[in-house]
Backbone as JSON, one array per atom type, in Angstrom:
{
  "sequence": "MELMNETGKLTQDEIDALLADHKPGPSNEPFQFAELEPDEVAGKMNDNMNLDLLLDIPLEIVVELGRTKKKISEVLELTSGSIVELDKMSGEPVDIYVNNKLIAKGEVVVIEEHFGVRIKEICQSPL",
  "N": [[50.11, -17.06, 11.47], [49.1, -17.0, 8.17], [46.62, -14.88, 6.83], [45.19, -14.71, 4.46], [44.74, -16.33, 1.31], [46.27, -16.58, -1.97], [44.22, -15.54, -3.58], [43.08, -13.61, -2.11], [41.05, -14.26, -0.4], [39.64, -15.79, 2.5], [40.07, -19.15, 3.54], [37.81, -21.85, 4.45], [38.86, -23.29, 6.58], [40.63, -21.42, 7.67], [38.83, -19.45, 8.5], [37.37, -20.9, 10.42], [39.44, -21.36, 12.26], [39.99, -18.75, 13.12], [37.59, -18.08, 14.36], [37.46, -19.9, 16.42], [38.45, -19.11, 18.92], [36.53, -17.32, 19.69], [34.05, -18.45, 19.94], [31.16, -18.88, 21.83], [30.96, -20.77, 24.82], [29.02, -23.7, 25.67], [26.18, -23.2, 27.69], [25.08, -24.44, 30.68], [23.3, -23.53, 32.46], [19.99, -22.59, 32.92], [18.11, -19.7, 31.84], [17.08, -17.37, 34.29], [14.08, -15.95, 35.29], [12.94, -12.97, 36.88], [11.03, -13.08, 39.83], [7.72, -11.95, 40.14], [5.21, -10.42, 42.04], [1.62, -10.84, 41.86], [0.24, -8.38, 42.24], [2.2, -6.52, 41.58], [2.54, -7.01, 38.85], [0.01, -6.31, 37.83], [0.01, -3.6, 38.52], [2.11, -2.61, 36.95], [1.08, -3.11, 34.4], [-1.14, -1.4, 34.41], [0.17, 1.05, 34.56], [1.49, 1.08, 32.1], [-0.66, 1.12, 30.4], [-1.86, 3.51, 30.81], [-3.54, 5.96, 29.48], [-3.93, 8.6, 29.98], [-1.63, 10.1, 30.11], [-0.99, 10.48, 27.47], [-2.96, 11.99, 26.29], [-2.7, 14.78, 26.24], [-0.81, 15.41, 24.37], [0.25, 17.4, 21.74], [-0.8, 17.31, 18.32], [-0.07, 17.71, 14.87], [-2.29, 18.78, 12.43], [-2.96, 18.61, 9.05], [-4.55, 19.8, 6.18], [-4.81, 18.93, 2.92], [-5.27, 20.42, -0.12], [-4.43, 19.84, -2.66], [-1.74, 19.0, -4.97], [1.19, 20.05, -6.81], [3.82, 20.22, -9.27], [6.54, 22.29, -9.86], [9.03, 24.03, -11.74], [12.03, 25.59, -10.57], [12.4, 28.05, -11.8], [9.77, 28.66, -12.53], [8.55, 28.93, -10.05], [9.9, 31.17, -9.08], [8.8, 33.09, -10.69], [6.29, 33.55, -9.67], [3.82, 35.79, -8.49], [1.91, 38.15, -6.56], [-1.44, 37.36, -6.93], [-1.02, 35.42, -8.8], [-1.97, 32.24, -10.16], [-1.96, 28.96, -9.04], [-2.21, 25.88, -10.35], [-3.68, 22.91, -9.18], [-3.44, 19.31, -8.65], [-5.92, 18.19, -8.15], [-9.45, 18.02, -8.76], [-12.12, 20.42, -8.64], [-14.35, 19.98, -5.97], [-13.51, 17.42, -5.38], [-12.56, 15.13, -2.75], [-10.62, 16.34, 0.02], [-7.37, 15.68, 1.41], [-6.61, 14.59, 4.68], [-4.18, 14.9, 7.04], [-2.47, 13.64, 9.88], [0.2, 14.39, 11.77], [1.83, 13.97, 9.45], [0.74, 11.62, 8.41], [-1.61, 10.09, 6.42], [-4.93, 10.14, 7.33], [-7.61, 10.54, 6.84], [-10.3, 11.52, 4.59], [-11.98, 14.37, 3.33], [-14.41, 17.09, 3.03], [-14.28, 20.52, 2.09], [-15.64, 23.05, 4.09], [-17.46, 26.06, 4.92], [-17.55, 27.93, 7.76], [-19.14, 30.42, 9.23], [-16.87, 32.87, 8.89], [-14.72, 31.27, 8.51], [-12.7, 28.58, 7.23], [-13.32, 25.06, 7.21], [-13.23, 21.47, 7.67], [-15.16, 18.78, 6.75], [-15.25, 15.52, 7.77], [-15.38, 12.8, 5.68], [-14.56, 10.21, 5.15], [-12.75, 7.73, 6.82], [-9.46, 6.69, 6.57], [-8.01, 3.45, 5.87], [-6.51, 1.69, 8.56], [-5.41, 4.06, 10.18], [-3.47, 4.63, 12.13]],
  "CA": [[49.28, -17.67, 10.46], [48.75, -16.11, 7.06], [45.17, -14.77, 6.87], [44.52, -14.82, 3.16], [45.48, -17.03, 0.27], [46.64, -15.71, -3.09], [43.05, -14.9, -4.18], [42.6, -12.56, -1.2], [39.9, -14.75, 0.35], [39.93, -16.76, 3.55], [39.53, -20.49, 3.36], [36.92, -22.24, 5.54], [39.71, -23.68, 7.71], [41.14, -20.18, 8.27], [37.69, -18.83, 9.18], [37.11, -21.71, 11.61], [40.53, -21.13, 13.21], [39.81, -17.41, 13.69], [36.4, -18.06, 15.2], [37.56, -20.88, 17.5], [38.66, -18.41, 20.19], [35.41, -16.43, 19.99], [32.79, -19.17, 20.06], [30.74, -18.99, 23.23], [30.82, -22.14, 25.3], [27.64, -24.04, 26.01], [25.78, -22.83, 29.04], [24.2, -25.44, 31.26], [22.38, -22.88, 33.38], [18.86, -21.95, 32.23], [17.86, -18.3, 32.18], [16.16, -17.21, 35.42], [13.26, -14.75, 35.27], [12.65, -12.42, 38.2], [9.68, -13.38, 40.33], [6.89, -10.77, 40.4], [3.93, -10.65, 42.7], [0.5, -10.47, 40.98], [-0.06, -6.95, 42.37], [3.22, -5.78, 40.83], [2.25, -7.18, 37.43], [-1.17, -5.48, 37.53], [0.41, -2.19, 38.61], [2.92, -2.26, 35.77], [0.2, -3.08, 33.24], [-1.93, -0.18, 34.5], [1.06, 2.17, 34.23], [1.74, 1.04, 30.66], [-1.89, 1.37, 29.67], [-2.43, 4.76, 31.26], [-3.61, 6.86, 28.33], [-4.02, 10.0, 30.4], [-0.36, 10.77, 29.81], [-0.89, 10.74, 26.04], [-4.07, 12.79, 25.8], [-2.34, 16.19, 26.1], [0.27, 15.58, 23.39], [-0.26, 18.09, 20.55], [-0.57, 16.71, 17.02], [-0.26, 18.63, 13.76], [-3.26, 18.34, 11.44], [-2.8, 19.33, 7.79], [-5.54, 19.49, 5.16], [-4.17, 19.18, 1.63], [-6.21, 20.61, -1.23], [-3.85, 19.22, -3.85], [-0.29, 19.18, -5.16], [1.68, 20.29, -8.16], [5.28, 20.33, -9.36], [6.98, 23.45, -10.64], [10.47, 24.26, -11.82], [12.46, 26.73, -9.76], [12.15, 29.28, -12.57], [8.34, 28.95, -12.46], [8.26, 29.41, -8.68], [10.44, 32.53, -8.97], [7.93, 34.0, -11.45], [5.02, 33.75, -8.97], [3.6, 37.1, -7.89], [0.58, 38.28, -5.96], [-2.47, 37.2, -7.95], [-0.73, 34.25, -9.64], [-2.79, 31.07, -9.87], [-1.23, 27.7, -9.08], [-3.16, 24.8, -10.61], [-3.39, 21.71, -8.4], [-3.77, 18.05, -9.32], [-7.27, 17.74, -7.82], [-10.56, 18.75, -9.37], [-13.05, 21.06, -7.72], [-15.33, 19.06, -5.44], [-12.88, 16.18, -4.94], [-12.22, 15.15, -1.32], [-9.29, 16.79, 0.42], [-6.68, 14.72, 2.27], [-6.38, 15.06, 6.05], [-2.99, 14.25, 7.59], [-2.1, 13.89, 11.27], [1.64, 14.13, 11.86], [2.29, 13.49, 8.14], [0.14, 10.32, 8.09], [-2.96, 10.24, 5.88], [-5.88, 9.43, 8.19], [-9.01, 10.7, 6.43], [-10.63, 12.38, 3.45], [-13.13, 15.18, 3.7], [-14.79, 18.17, 2.12], [-14.1, 21.85, 2.65], [-16.86, 23.76, 4.45], [-17.24, 27.4, 5.43], [-18.28, 28.16, 9.01], [-19.06, 31.87, 9.37], [-15.83, 33.37, 7.98], [-13.58, 30.36, 8.59], [-12.76, 27.31, 6.53], [-13.27, 23.86, 8.01], [-13.26, 20.24, 6.89], [-16.08, 17.74, 7.22], [-14.66, 14.22, 7.48], [-16.3, 11.93, 4.94], [-14.08, 8.84, 5.11], [-11.54, 7.43, 7.58], [-8.61, 5.8, 5.78], [-7.69, 2.17, 6.51], [-5.43, 1.68, 9.57], [-4.81, 5.39, 10.24], [-2.34, 4.76, 13.05]],
  "C": [[48.95, -16.63, 9.4], [47.23, -16.1, 6.93], [44.5, -14.95, 5.52], [45.39, -15.6, 2.19], [45.73, -16.07, -0.89], [45.45, -15.03, -3.76], [42.51, -13.77, -3.3], [41.39, -12.98, -0.39], [40.36, -15.75, 1.4], [39.34, -18.11, 3.19], [38.63, -20.8, 4.55], [37.73, -22.62, 6.77], [40.25, -22.45, 8.43], [40.03, -19.47, 9.04], [37.39, -19.57, 10.48], [38.18, -21.47, 12.68], [40.39, -19.76, 13.88], [38.64, -17.36, 14.66], [36.49, -18.99, 16.4], [37.7, -20.2, 18.86], [37.44, -17.6, 20.61], [34.08, -17.14, 20.12], [32.39, -19.25, 21.52], [30.57, -20.46, 23.6], [29.38, -22.43, 25.64], [27.35, -23.7, 27.46], [24.79, -23.87, 29.54], [23.17, -24.82, 32.18], [21.24, -22.24, 32.6], [18.7, -20.51, 32.7], [16.83, -18.23, 33.3], [15.42, -15.89, 35.29], [13.02, -14.29, 36.7], [11.22, -12.75, 38.58], [8.95, -12.07, 40.61], [5.62, -11.21, 41.08], [2.81, -10.23, 41.77], [0.15, -8.99, 41.05], [0.94, -6.1, 41.6], [2.94, -5.84, 39.34], [1.07, -6.3, 37.04], [-0.81, -4.01, 37.56], [1.21, -1.75, 37.4], [2.06, -2.2, 34.52], [-0.65, -1.81, 33.25], [-1.09, 1.03, 34.13], [1.28, 2.24, 32.72], [0.51, 1.43, 29.87], [-2.54, 2.7, 30.05], [-2.4, 5.78, 30.12], [-3.67, 8.32, 28.71], [-2.75, 10.77, 30.08], [-0.27, 11.18, 28.34], [-1.91, 11.76, 25.54], [-3.73, 14.26, 25.6], [-1.23, 16.43, 25.1], [-0.31, 16.26, 22.15], [0.13, 17.37, 19.27], [-0.83, 17.76, 15.94], [-1.23, 18.03, 12.76], [-3.11, 19.23, 10.21], [-3.88, 18.85, 6.84], [-4.93, 19.89, 3.83], [-5.22, 19.26, 0.54], [-5.73, 19.91, -2.49], [-2.37, 19.52, -3.91], [-0.01, 19.54, -6.61], [3.2, 20.33, -8.11], [5.59, 21.5, -10.27], [8.5, 23.49, -10.66], [10.79, 25.49, -10.97], [12.16, 28.03, -10.5], [10.68, 29.66, -12.51], [7.94, 29.48, -11.08], [8.74, 30.85, -8.52], [9.58, 33.55, -9.72], [6.6, 34.27, -10.76], [4.96, 35.14, -8.35], [2.23, 37.09, -7.23], [-0.46, 38.22, -7.08], [-2.22, 36.03, -8.88], [-1.63, 33.09, -9.21], [-1.93, 29.83, -10.05], [-2.26, 26.59, -9.23], [-2.72, 23.55, -9.86], [-3.85, 20.47, -9.14], [-5.17, 17.52, -9.01], [-8.3, 18.64, -8.47], [-11.41, 19.39, -8.27], [-14.09, 20.05, -7.26], [-14.76, 17.72, -5.0], [-12.58, 16.26, -3.45], [-10.79, 15.65, -1.09], [-8.69, 15.74, 1.35], [-6.41, 15.36, 3.62], [-5.25, 14.23, 6.64], [-2.86, 14.61, 9.07], [-0.66, 13.44, 11.42], [2.16, 13.42, 10.61], [1.76, 12.11, 7.75], [-1.29, 10.56, 7.63], [-3.94, 9.45, 6.74], [-7.31, 9.52, 7.69], [-9.09, 11.52, 5.16], [-11.88, 13.14, 3.83], [-13.45, 16.22, 2.66], [-14.65, 19.49, 2.85], [-15.47, 22.47, 2.91], [-16.49, 25.15, 4.95], [-18.14, 27.57, 6.65], [-18.07, 29.62, 9.38], [-17.99, 32.36, 8.4], [-14.62, 32.45, 7.93], [-13.81, 29.12, 7.74], [-12.71, 26.17, 7.55], [-13.29, 22.67, 7.09], [-14.25, 19.29, 7.54], [-15.49, 16.4, 6.8], [-15.72, 13.33, 6.84], [-15.87, 10.46, 4.99], [-12.8, 8.73, 5.96], [-10.75, 6.42, 6.76], [-8.3, 4.53, 6.58], [-6.48, 2.32, 7.4], [-4.72, 3.02, 9.66], [-3.61, 5.49, 11.15], [-1.39, 3.68, 12.86]]
}
């Protein structure tokens, strides 16, 4: 059987003929689910809902003061003491990311000699 007509396209009859051998036959047997005892179901649900396994997973937290774009030539000109201007104003909230997902906004605080962030707002649907 020739597969294509002069336009390079299959006709509907040719498509039907090709698919005739591959059409699955009707199945008269309904799908059977495995029988589970109630205790087995409860045990599996408890295993799936066991959060203790997740509590020790480390997450990366990043606090972003702001962003900017520079050309490669401008980056190559940076030296010690150079100032990079960011897109945020002084006093604006900083963005807090967990695993690259924005989850909150906060303000920078100083605790003894260390910087910290006080969370001011949790973003909608953080996870």
